[in-house]
C-alpha positions as CSV (number, residue, x, y, z in Angstrom):
1,M,-34.7,-51.9,-57.2
2,N,-32.8,-49.4,-55.0
3,F,-32.3,-50.0,-51.3
4,D,-31.6,-47.5,-48.5
5,E,-31.6,-47.6,-44.7
6,L,-32.4,-45.1,-42.0
7,P,-29.4,-44.4,-39.7
8,I,-31.3,-46.0,-36.7
9,F,-32.0,-49.1,-38.8
10,K,-28.3,-49.4,-39.5
11,K,-27.6,-49.3,-35.7
12,E,-30.3,-51.9,-35.0
13,C,-29.0,-54.1,-37.7
14,K,-25.4,-53.9,-36.5
15,R,-26.5,-54.7,-32.9
16,L,-28.6,-57.7,-34.0
17,G,-25.9,-58.8,-36.4
18,K,-23.6,-59.4,-33.5
19,K,-26.1,-61.6,-31.8
20,Y,-27.4,-63.4,-35.0
21,R,-24.4,-64.1,-37.2
22,S,-26.5,-65.1,-40.3
23,L,-28.4,-61.7,-40.4
24,P,-26.3,-60.0,-43.1
25,K,-26.9,-62.9,-45.5
26,D,-30.5,-63.3,-44.5
27,L,-31.1,-59.6,-45.1
28,Q,-29.5,-59.9,-48.5
29,E,-31.8,-62.8,-49.3
30,F,-34.8,-60.7,-48.1
31,C,-33.7,-57.9,-50.5
32,N,-33.6,-60.5,-53.4
33,V,-37.2,-61.5,-52.6
34,V,-38.6,-58.0,-52.2
35,S,-36.9,-56.9,-55.4
36,V,-39.2,-59.3,-57.3
37,I,-42.3,-59.0,-55.1
38,P,-42.0,-55.6,-53.2
39,L,-45.3,-56.0,-51.3
40,G,-45.0,-59.7,-50.7
41,N,-47.3,-62.5,-51.7
42,S,-48.0,-64.3,-48.4
43,K,-49.2,-63.9,-44.9
44,H,-45.7,-62.9,-43.9
45,F,-46.1,-59.5,-45.4
46,N,-48.6,-56.9,-44.1
47,I,-49.2,-53.4,-45.4
48,I,-49.4,-51.1,-42.4
49,T,-50.3,-48.0,-44.2
50,Q,-50.2,-46.5,-47.7
51,N,-50.4,-43.1,-49.3
52,K,-50.1,-41.8,-52.9
53,A,-46.3,-42.2,-52.9
54,S,-45.5,-45.1,-50.7
55,Y,-46.5,-48.3,-48.8
56,I,-45.2,-49.0,-45.3
57,V,-44.8,-52.8,-45.0
58,K,-44.2,-55.1,-42.1
59,A,-42.7,-58.4,-42.9
60,R,-41.0,-61.4,-41.4
61,L,-37.3,-61.7,-41.9
62,F,-36.4,-65.3,-41.5
63,C,-33.0,-65.7,-39.8
64,R,-31.3,-69.0,-40.1
65,Y,-29.5,-68.4,-36.8
66,L,-32.9,-68.3,-34.9
67,K,-34.2,-71.6,-36.2
68,G,-37.9,-71.2,-36.2
69,S,-38.3,-67.7,-34.7
70,S,-38.0,-64.7,-36.9
71,L,-37.2,-61.0,-37.0
72,R,-39.6,-58.3,-38.1
73,I,-38.6,-55.7,-40.6
74,I,-40.5,-52.5,-41.5
75,Y,-39.8,-50.8,-44.8
76,A,-41.2,-48.2,-47.1
77,Y,-41.8,-49.1,-50.8
78,F,-41.9,-46.3,-53.3
79,E,-43.5,-47.7,-56.4
80,Q,-42.8,-44.8,-58.7
81,K,-39.1,-44.6,-57.8
82,Q,-38.7,-48.4,-57.5
83,K,-37.0,-47.8,-54.1
84,I,-37.2,-49.6,-50.7
85,E,-36.1,-47.8,-47.6
86,F,-35.7,-49.9,-44.4
87,I,-37.1,-48.2,-41.3
88,E,-36.9,-50.7,-38.4
89,I,-35.8,-54.3,-37.6
90,Y,-36.5,-56.1,-34.3
91,F,-36.7,-59.5,-32.7
92,K,-40.3,-60.5,-32.1
93,G,-39.3,-62.1,-28.8
94,N,-38.0,-58.8,-27.4
95,K,-40.6,-56.4,-28.8
96,E,-44.2,-57.1,-29.5
97,N,-45.0,-54.4,-32.1
98,E,-43.3,-52.0,-34.4
99,D,-42.4,-48.4,-33.2
100,R,-45.5,-46.5,-34.4
101,N,-44.0,-43.2,-33.5
102,R,-40.9,-43.8,-35.7
103,I,-43.2,-44.7,-38.6
104,K,-45.3,-41.5,-38.0
105,E,-42.2,-39.4,-37.8
106,Y,-40.8,-41.0,-41.0
107,L,-44.1,-40.3,-42.8
108,S,-44.2,-36.7,-41.6
109,Q,-40.6,-36.2,-43.0
110,L,-41.7,-37.5,-46.4
111,Q,-44.5,-34.9,-46.5
112,T,-42.1,-32.0,-46.2
């Protein structure tokens, strides 16, 4: 499985990583899980949208530093290419839902 990140995702991850020190290891563990089961196998994974080429998935990213609370991560899974591209990461306590405009913009860029 190949992994990639949008530039804005990298910024968010860096910002959150300063606050939640275990985030880099937790993100690596998440990558290990989605390498085996890209669409998840529990209630902690939710397919937001899908088209012929990709799935957009929202998942819980458990952070050891948070002890009980969790982060949310939005990613695109490309089944044919065996690739995952991270779109957004946020703390559920600060932001209720994902940035739908960012997802729409991302999908429109894929179409071109």
